[in-house]
C-alpha positions as CSV (number, residue, x, y, z in Angstrom):
1,M,10.0,-20.6,-22.1
2,D,11.4,-23.7,-20.3
3,E,10.8,-24.4,-16.6
4,K,14.3,-23.3,-15.6
5,E,14.0,-19.9,-17.3
6,T,10.5,-19.5,-15.9
7,K,11.8,-20.0,-12.3
8,K,14.6,-17.5,-12.9
9,L,12.1,-15.0,-14.2
10,F,9.8,-15.6,-11.2
11,W,12.6,-15.1,-8.7
12,A,13.8,-12.0,-10.4
13,C,10.3,-10.6,-10.0
14,F,10.2,-11.7,-6.4
15,V,13.5,-9.9,-5.5
16,A,12.2,-6.8,-7.3
17,L,9.2,-6.8,-4.9
18,V,11.5,-7.4,-2.0
19,A,13.5,-4.3,-3.0
20,T,10.3,-2.1,-3.0
21,S,9.2,-3.2,0.5
22,F,12.7,-3.1,1.9
23,V,12.6,0.7,1.6
24,F,9.1,0.7,3.1
25,G,10.1,-1.4,6.1
26,L,13.2,0.6,6.8
27,R,11.3,3.9,6.4
28,A,8.7,2.8,8.9
29,N,11.5,2.4,11.5
30,I,13.3,5.7,10.8
31,I,10.2,7.9,10.4
32,G,10.8,9.1,14.0
33,D,14.2,10.3,13.0
34,W,12.7,12.2,10.1
35,Q,10.2,13.8,12.4
36,T,13.0,15.0,14.6
37,D,15.3,16.2,11.8
38,F,12.6,17.8,9.7
39,G,10.1,18.9,12.4
40,L,7.1,16.9,11.2
41,S,3.7,16.7,12.9
42,E,1.8,13.4,13.1
43,A,-0.3,14.6,10.1
44,D,2.9,15.5,8.2
45,K,4.2,12.0,8.9
46,G,1.0,10.6,7.6
47,T,1.4,12.7,4.4
48,I,5.0,11.5,3.9
49,L,4.0,7.9,4.5
50,G,1.1,8.4,2.2
51,V,3.2,9.9,-0.7
52,G,5.4,6.8,-0.3
53,L,2.5,4.8,-1.6
54,W,-0.2,6.6,-3.7
55,P,2.1,7.9,-6.6
56,F,2.7,4.2,-7.1
57,A,-0.8,4.3,-8.8
58,I,0.3,6.8,-11.4
59,S,3.1,4.6,-12.7
60,I,1.1,1.3,-12.3
61,I,-1.9,2.7,-14.3
62,V,0.2,4.3,-17.0
63,F,2.4,1.3,-17.5
64,S,-0.6,-1.1,-17.4
65,L,-2.1,0.8,-20.3
66,I,1.1,0.7,-22.5
67,I,3.1,-2.2,-21.2
68,D,1.9,-4.6,-23.9
69,Y,3.3,-2.2,-26.4
70,I,6.6,-1.2,-24.8
71,G,7.4,-4.5,-23.2
72,Y,8.0,-5.6,-19.6
73,K,11.8,-5.1,-19.7
74,T,11.4,-1.4,-20.6
75,A,9.2,-0.9,-17.6
76,A,11.8,-2.7,-15.5
77,Y,14.6,-0.4,-16.6
78,F,12.5,2.6,-15.8
79,A,11.9,1.3,-12.3
80,M,15.6,0.7,-11.7
81,G,16.4,4.3,-12.7
82,C,13.7,5.8,-10.5
83,H,14.8,3.7,-7.5
84,I,18.4,4.8,-7.7
85,A,17.5,8.5,-8.3
86,S,15.0,8.5,-5.4
87,L,17.5,7.0,-3.0
88,L,20.1,9.6,-3.8
89,L,17.6,12.4,-3.5
90,T,16.5,11.1,0.0
91,L,20.1,11.0,1.2
92,F,20.7,14.6,0.1
93,A,17.3,16.0,1.2
94,N,17.7,19.3,3.0
95,G,14.1,19.9,4.1
96,P,10.6,18.5,4.2
97,T,9.9,19.4,0.6
98,A,12.9,17.5,-0.8
99,L,12.0,14.6,1.5
100,Y,8.5,14.6,0.1
101,W,9.6,14.5,-3.5
102,S,12.2,11.8,-2.9
103,V,9.6,9.6,-1.3
104,F,7.2,10.4,-4.2
105,L,9.8,9.2,-6.7
106,I,10.4,5.9,-5.0
107,A,6.6,5.3,-5.0
108,I,6.8,5.8,-8.8
109,A,9.5,3.2,-9.0
110,N,7.6,0.8,-6.8
111,G,4.5,1.1,-8.9
112,T,6.4,0.4,-12.1
113,V,7.8,-2.8,-10.5
114,E,4.3,-3.9,-9.6
115,A,3.1,-3.1,-13.1
116,F,5.3,-5.7,-14.7
117,I,5.7,-8.4,-12.0
118,N,2.0,-9.1,-11.5
119,P,1.1,-9.8,-15.2
120,V,4.3,-11.6,-15.8
121,V,3.6,-14.1,-13.0
122,A,-0.1,-14.4,-13.9
123,T,1.0,-15.3,-17.5
124,I,3.8,-17.8,-16.7
125,Y,1.6,-19.6,-14.2
126,K,-1.8,-19.2,-15.8
127,K,-3.1,-22.4,-14.4
128,E,-2.2,-21.6,-10.8
129,K,-2.5,-17.8,-10.6
130,S,-3.7,-17.4,-7.0
131,K,-1.0,-19.8,-5.7
132,W,1.9,-18.1,-7.4
133,L,0.7,-14.5,-6.9
134,N,0.5,-15.3,-3.2
135,I,4.1,-16.7,-3.3
136,L,5.2,-13.7,-5.3
137,H,3.8,-11.3,-2.8
138,A,5.6,-13.1,0.0
139,G,8.3,-10.8,-1.2
140,W,6.5,-7.8,0.2
141,P,6.6,-8.9,3.9
142,A,10.0,-10.4,3.4
143,G,11.3,-7.0,2.3
144,L,9.5,-5.3,5.2
145,A,11.2,-7.6,7.7
146,L,14.7,-7.2,6.1
147,G,14.3,-3.4,6.0
148,A,13.2,-3.2,9.6
149,L,15.9,-5.7,10.7
150,T,18.5,-3.6,8.9
151,A,17.4,-0.5,10.8
152,I,17.5,-2.3,14.1
153,L,20.9,-4.0,13.6
154,L,22.5,-0.7,12.7
155,G,21.2,0.6,16.0
156,D,22.3,4.2,16.8
157,A,23.7,4.8,13.4
158,S,22.2,7.9,11.6
159,W,19.2,7.3,9.4
160,K,21.3,8.2,6.3
161,I,23.7,5.3,7.0
162,K,20.7,3.0,7.3
163,Y,19.1,4.3,4.2
164,V,22.2,3.6,2.1
165,M,21.5,-0.1,2.6
166,C,18.4,0.2,0.3
167,F,20.8,0.2,-2.6
168,V,21.6,-3.5,-1.9
169,P,18.3,-5.1,-3.0
170,V,17.9,-2.6,-5.9
171,V,21.3,-3.7,-7.3
172,I,20.5,-7.4,-6.8
173,Y,17.1,-7.2,-8.6
174,A,18.6,-5.2,-11.5
175,A,21.3,-7.9,-12.0
176,M,18.7,-10.6,-12.0
177,I,16.2,-8.8,-14.3
178,I,18.6,-7.6,-17.1
179,P,19.4,-11.0,-18.6
180,R,15.8,-12.3,-18.5
181,K,13.5,-12.8,-21.4
182,F,9.8,-11.9,-20.8
183,P,6.6,-13.6,-22.1
184,V,3.7,-12.2,-24.1
185,N,0.8,-11.3,-21.9
186,E,-2.0,-13.9,-21.6
187,R,-4.6,-11.4,-22.9
188,V,-2.5,-10.5,-26.0
189,E,-1.8,-14.2,-26.7
190,A,-5.5,-14.9,-26.6
191,N,-6.2,-12.0,-29.1
192,V,-8.5,-10.2,-26.6
193,S,-8.8,-6.6,-28.0
194,Y,-7.5,-3.5,-26.2
195,R,-11.1,-2.2,-26.1
196,E,-12.4,-5.3,-24.5
197,M,-9.6,-5.0,-21.9
198,L,-10.7,-1.5,-21.1
199,G,-14.3,-2.6,-21.0
200,Q,-13.6,-4.8,-17.9
201,V,-12.9,-1.6,-16.0
202,G,-15.6,0.4,-17.8
203,G,-17.0,3.9,-17.2
204,I,-17.5,3.5,-13.5
205,G,-14.1,2.0,-12.9
206,F,-12.4,4.8,-14.8
207,F,-14.4,7.3,-12.8
208,L,-13.0,6.0,-9.6
209,L,-9.5,5.7,-10.9
210,T,-9.5,9.2,-12.4
211,W,-11.1,10.8,-9.3
212,L,-8.4,9.4,-7.1
213,L,-5.6,10.3,-9.5
214,V,-6.8,13.9,-9.7
215,L,-6.9,14.1,-5.9
216,G,-3.4,12.7,-5.9
217,V,-2.2,15.3,-8.4
218,S,-3.9,18.0,-6.3
219,Q,-1.9,16.9,-3.3
220,I,1.3,17.4,-5.4
221,L,0.2,20.8,-6.5
222,A,-0.8,21.8,-3.0
223,S,2.6,20.9,-1.7
224,L,4.1,23.5,-4.1
225,N,1.4,26.1,-3.5
226,P,-1.8,25.6,-1.5
227,D,-3.7,27.8,-4.0
228,L,-3.0,25.2,-6.7
229,A,-5.0,22.5,-5.0
230,V,-7.9,21.1,-7.1
231,K,-11.3,21.7,-5.6
232,G,-13.4,18.6,-4.9
233,I,-16.1,19.4,-7.4
234,V,-13.5,19.9,-10.1
235,A,-12.0,16.5,-9.4
236,V,-15.5,15.0,-9.7
237,I,-16.2,16.8,-13.0
238,I,-12.8,15.7,-14.6
239,A,-13.5,12.1,-13.5
240,A,-17.0,12.2,-14.9
241,V,-15.8,13.4,-18.3
242,V,-13.2,10.6,-18.4
243,A,-15.8,8.1,-17.3
244,I,-18.3,9.2,-20.0
245,G,-15.6,8.9,-22.7
246,A,-14.5,5.5,-21.4
247,G,-18.1,4.3,-21.2
248,I,-18.8,5.4,-24.8
249,Y,-15.6,3.9,-26.2
250,T,-16.0,0.5,-24.4
251,K,-19.8,0.4,-24.3
252,S,-19.4,-0.8,-20.7
253,F,-20.0,0.5,-17.2
254,G,-17.5,-2.1,-16.0
255,H,-17.9,-5.6,-14.7
256,W,-20.0,-5.4,-11.4
257,M,-17.8,-7.8,-9.6
258,F,-14.6,-6.0,-10.5
259,L,-16.2,-2.7,-9.4
260,L,-17.1,-4.3,-6.0
261,V,-13.5,-5.4,-5.6
262,L,-12.3,-1.9,-6.4
263,L,-14.4,-0.5,-3.6
264,T,-12.6,-2.8,-1.1
265,M,-9.1,-1.9,-2.1
266,G,-8.7,1.5,-0.3
267,P,-9.9,-0.1,3.0
268,L,-7.7,-3.1,2.3
269,A,-4.6,-1.1,1.7
270,T,-5.1,1.0,4.8
271,T,-5.8,-2.1,6.9
272,E,-2.5,-3.7,5.7
273,L,-0.1,-1.0,4.4
274,G,-1.4,1.9,6.4
275,T,-1.1,-0.1,9.7
276,D,2.4,-1.4,8.6
277,S,3.5,2.2,8.1
278,W,2.4,3.2,11.6
279,M,3.1,-0.1,13.5
280,P,6.5,0.8,15.1
281,D,5.2,4.3,16.0
282,L,1.9,3.1,17.3
283,L,3.5,0.5,19.6
284,G,5.7,3.2,21.2
285,A,3.4,3.3,24.2
286,D,4.4,-0.1,25.3
287,F,7.8,-0.8,23.8
288,T,11.1,0.9,23.0
289,P,11.6,1.7,19.3
290,A,13.9,-1.4,18.9
291,Q,11.3,-3.7,20.6
292,A,8.5,-2.3,18.4
293,G,10.7,-2.9,15.4
294,W,11.1,-6.6,16.4
295,I,7.3,-7.0,16.6
296,F,7.1,-5.5,13.1
297,I,9.7,-8.0,11.9
298,Y,7.8,-10.8,13.7
299,V,4.5,-9.9,11.9
300,S,6.2,-9.6,8.6
301,T,7.9,-13.0,9.0
302,I,4.6,-14.7,9.7
303,M,3.2,-13.2,6.5
304,T,6.2,-14.3,4.5
305,I,6.0,-17.9,5.6
306,L,2.2,-18.2,5.2
307,R,2.2,-16.8,1.7
308,F,4.9,-19.3,0.6
309,Y,2.5,-22.0,1.6
310,A,-0.6,-20.4,0.2
311,G,-1.3,-23.0,-2.4
312,P,-3.0,-25.7,-0.2
313,I,-4.8,-23.0,1.8
314,V,-6.3,-21.3,-1.4
315,H,-7.2,-24.8,-2.7
316,K,-9.1,-25.7,0.5
317,F,-11.1,-22.4,0.9
318,S,-11.0,-20.9,-2.6
319,P,-9.8,-17.3,-3.0
320,I,-13.1,-15.7,-1.9
321,G,-13.5,-18.0,1.1
322,L,-10.0,-17.1,2.2
323,L,-10.8,-13.4,1.9
324,V,-13.9,-13.8,4.1
325,I,-11.9,-15.7,6.8
326,S,-9.0,-13.2,6.6
327,A,-11.2,-10.1,7.0
328,I,-12.8,-11.6,10.1
329,I,-9.4,-12.4,11.7
330,A,-8.1,-8.9,10.8
331,I,-11.0,-7.2,12.6
332,I,-10.3,-9.3,15.7
333,G,-6.6,-8.7,15.5
334,L,-7.0,-4.9,15.2
335,L,-9.4,-4.7,18.2
336,F,-7.1,-7.0,20.2
337,L,-4.1,-4.7,19.4
338,S,-6.0,-1.6,20.6
339,K,-6.7,-3.2,24.0
340,S,-3.4,-5.0,24.6
341,A,-0.5,-3.9,26.7
342,G,2.9,-5.2,27.3
343,F,3.9,-8.5,25.8
344,V,0.2,-9.5,25.3
345,I,0.6,-7.4,22.2
346,L,2.7,-10.2,20.7
347,I,-0.3,-12.4,20.8
348,A,-2.5,-9.7,19.3
349,A,0.1,-9.0,16.6
350,T,0.1,-12.7,15.7
351,V,-3.7,-12.6,15.2
352,Y,-3.5,-9.4,13.2
353,A,-0.8,-11.0,11.0
354,L,-2.9,-14.0,10.3
355,G,-5.7,-11.8,9.3
356,K,-3.9,-9.5,6.9
357,T,-1.6,-12.0,5.3
358,F,-3.7,-13.2,2.4
359,L,-5.8,-10.1,1.8
360,W,-3.8,-8.3,-0.9
361,S,-2.2,-11.2,-2.7
362,T,-5.5,-13.3,-2.8
363,T,-7.4,-10.3,-4.2
364,L,-4.8,-10.2,-7.0
365,G,-5.4,-13.9,-7.5
366,L,-9.1,-13.4,-7.6
367,V,-8.9,-10.6,-10.1
368,S,-6.5,-12.4,-12.4
369,E,-8.6,-15.6,-12.4
370,Q,-12.0,-13.9,-12.9
371,F,-11.0,-11.1,-15.3
372,P,-8.2,-12.5,-17.6
373,K,-9.6,-10.3,-20.4
374,G,-8.6,-7.3,-18.4
375,G,-4.9,-8.2,-18.7
376,A,-2.5,-6.0,-16.8
377,L,-5.1,-3.3,-16.4
378,T,-7.5,-5.1,-14.1
379,L,-4.8,-6.9,-12.3
380,N,-2.8,-3.7,-11.6
381,G,-5.9,-1.4,-11.4
382,V,-7.0,-2.9,-8.1
383,S,-3.5,-2.2,-6.6
384,A,-3.6,1.3,-8.0
385,V,-7.0,2.1,-6.3
386,G,-5.7,0.5,-3.1
387,V,-2.6,2.7,-2.8
388,L,-4.4,5.8,-4.0
389,G,-7.2,5.3,-1.4
390,M,-4.7,4.6,1.4
391,G,-2.1,7.3,0.4
392,I,-4.5,10.1,-0.3
393,L,-7.1,9.4,2.3
394,G,-6.1,6.5,4.6
395,A,-2.7,7.4,5.9
396,P,-3.3,11.2,6.3
397,I,-6.7,10.5,8.0
398,M,-5.0,8.0,10.4
399,G,-2.4,10.6,11.2
400,G,-5.1,13.4,11.4
401,L,-7.3,11.3,13.8
402,Q,-4.3,10.9,16.1
403,D,-3.5,14.6,15.9
404,K,-7.2,15.5,16.7
405,G,-7.2,13.2,19.7
406,I,-3.9,14.5,21.0
407,D,-4.9,18.1,20.4
408,R,-8.3,17.6,22.2
409,D,-6.8,15.9,25.2
410,L,-3.8,18.2,25.6
411,K,-6.1,21.2,25.3
412,A,-8.5,19.9,27.9
413,E,-6.0,18.6,30.4
414,H,-3.0,20.8,30.0
415,P,-4.1,24.0,28.2
416,A,-0.8,25.9,29.0
417,I,1.3,23.2,27.3
418,H,-1.2,23.0,24.4
419,E,-0.8,26.7,23.8
420,Q,3.0,26.4,23.5
421,V,3.2,23.4,21.2
422,A,0.1,23.3,19.0
423,T,0.6,23.9,15.3
424,A,-1.6,26.1,13.0
425,P,-4.7,24.3,11.8
426,R,-4.5,22.4,8.5
427,A,-7.4,21.0,6.4
428,L,-7.5,17.2,5.9
429,P,-10.1,15.2,3.9
430,F,-13.2,14.3,5.9
431,L,-11.7,15.7,9.1
432,G,-11.8,19.5,8.5
433,E,-9.2,21.6,10.3
434,V,-6.7,19.6,12.4
435,R,-4.0,20.9,14.7
436,G,-0.9,18.9,15.4
437,V,2.0,19.1,17.8
438,D,5.1,21.0,16.8
439,E,8.1,18.7,17.6
440,D,10.6,21.6,17.7
441,K,8.5,23.4,20.4
442,V,8.1,20.1,22.3
443,K,11.9,19.9,22.6
444,K,12.0,23.3,24.2
445,L,9.7,22.2,27.0
446,S,11.0,21.0,30.4
447,E,11.5,17.2,30.8
448,E,8.4,17.0,33.0
449,D,6.2,18.7,30.3
450,Q,7.7,16.6,27.6
451,E,6.6,13.5,29.5
452,I,3.1,15.0,29.8
453,V,2.9,15.3,26.0
454,R,4.1,11.8,25.6
455,Q,1.5,10.4,28.0
456,V,-1.2,12.3,26.1
457,R,0.1,11.2,22.7
458,Y,0.4,7.4,23.0
459,P,-3.2,6.5,24.1
460,N,-4.4,8.3,21.0
461,K,-1.9,6.4,18.8
462,K,-3.2,3.0,20.0
463,A,-6.8,4.2,19.5
464,A,-6.0,4.2,15.8
465,F,-6.3,0.4,15.7
466,V,-10.0,0.6,16.7
467,Q,-10.6,3.2,14.0
468,V,-8.9,1.1,11.3
469,S,-11.0,-2.0,12.3
470,V,-14.0,-0.3,10.6
471,L,-12.3,-0.9,7.2
472,P,-12.0,-4.7,7.2
473,T,-15.7,-4.8,8.5
474,F,-16.7,-3.1,5.2
475,M,-14.5,-5.4,3.3
476,L,-16.1,-8.4,5.0
477,I,-19.6,-7.3,3.8
478,C,-18.3,-7.1,0.2
479,Y,-16.6,-10.4,0.4
480,L,-19.8,-12.1,1.7
481,V,-21.7,-10.8,-1.3
482,L,-19.1,-12.4,-3.6
483,F,-19.1,-15.6,-1.5
484,F,-22.8,-16.2,-1.8
485,Y,-22.8,-15.2,-5.5
486,F,-20.3,-18.0,-6.3
487,K,-22.1,-20.4,-4.0
488,A,-25.3,-19.8,-5.9
489,K,-23.4,-20.6,-9.2
490,G,-22.2,-23.9,-7.8
491,G,-18.8,-22.9,-6.4
492,Y,-15.8,-20.8,-7.3
493,K,-14.3,-21.4,-10.8
494,P,-11.5,-19.4,-12.6
495,E,-12.2,-18.0,-16.0
496,E,-9.9,-19.3,-18.8
497,L,-9.0,-17.6,-22.1
498,S,-8.9,-19.4,-25.4
499,G,-7.1,-18.2,-28.5
500,D,-10.1,-16.7,-30.3
501,G,-10.4,-13.4,-28.5
502,G,-11.0,-15.1,-25.2
503,H,-14.3,-16.6,-26.2
């Protein structure tokens, strides 16, 4: 493949990623409209935002296992079809259930896009993986900014009119992808066996992937009928059976370093994507929806620019050094956001953006450079665990924590109003029973009482930033382990494959 064709393929992958995050950015700015139209509680919103991410893992894992056999272009065609179908289903949704499934389907499309773009870019730029994966993933914040900007510029137009605009980037990436030729994966070219690829993940890695996937499927079943939900112990047993089978077949528990990276991905995804989902809503205490949207765009633009210039930064600090620095700045940024008010939030948002910018994309670079034998599976597996952890646990728990705080304060300070607007209890992971606020009932209150609900609600929304800061703290500990490991070995060096099975 010549350099001109390589660049065309790269930019086609870039625009495909822009299309996935465009929907994400626009959705984050119309979630309030959905709450009003469909009567969603904060926890309901968390579940909707979560299902917009975690099913991504189903398609990314499935396609990572078979993509070397069916080809990258087949996966691309599947993604295009799912994107178009999901957008149509959202526009014609007539209730929360239809909305849930339309958002689910677009997550499947997004996962399929990620399943082919990451290994393609890692293959065509095998000597500079961290640099080009960072540039590729500049497409994510670029799409977020464009989606949010579209929602703001369309102003008071209905959310359906805004959502129609999602077809634009989908059509563009389809037109760019269809004429392209795709390379053979680096692992396949080096004759690394399928079993050896699976061995990089190993029994423990497959346990984690399977456990999270079963929990995800359980959420789907529970949305149809609560009695169909899979019990926690059953999920563990299923995951254990798969793990034992994978361990026996591969004769591997999984590479310890890869497993450590997997543990960081749920917290990482919640730190970045979970906060992105809630950002416009969480800033509602200090800004109008339009102003909050502009801050969202501002943060996303910073990320886009920095990722485009990631090459020299990665070269100076190494991928693991950059992850350590980014985690520290992300912690500071989140704590700063929780305490800021008014336009000081702009400074806090800038710090937060600097912290989260390189986390996801540099992790992909680290995995692609240290585990090339894992091919598409290890590269995409970390993304799968990230979105599963965030979607199944992170986003609903963020919403549930807000609901618990609002319910507690409203009940203590305004019991009469609480009695009128509180929803029935619902069970959430690690939080037990949570009661939200019924938006339809809030609308029936007097203007004075509605203002009371608002004043109770928003301090609890901002408190979410403090709660999320625990996650990058855990990530920092893991990154420091890797940092000192590489330092003891004489410094960070990428692994390279030869043509004799990678040896």
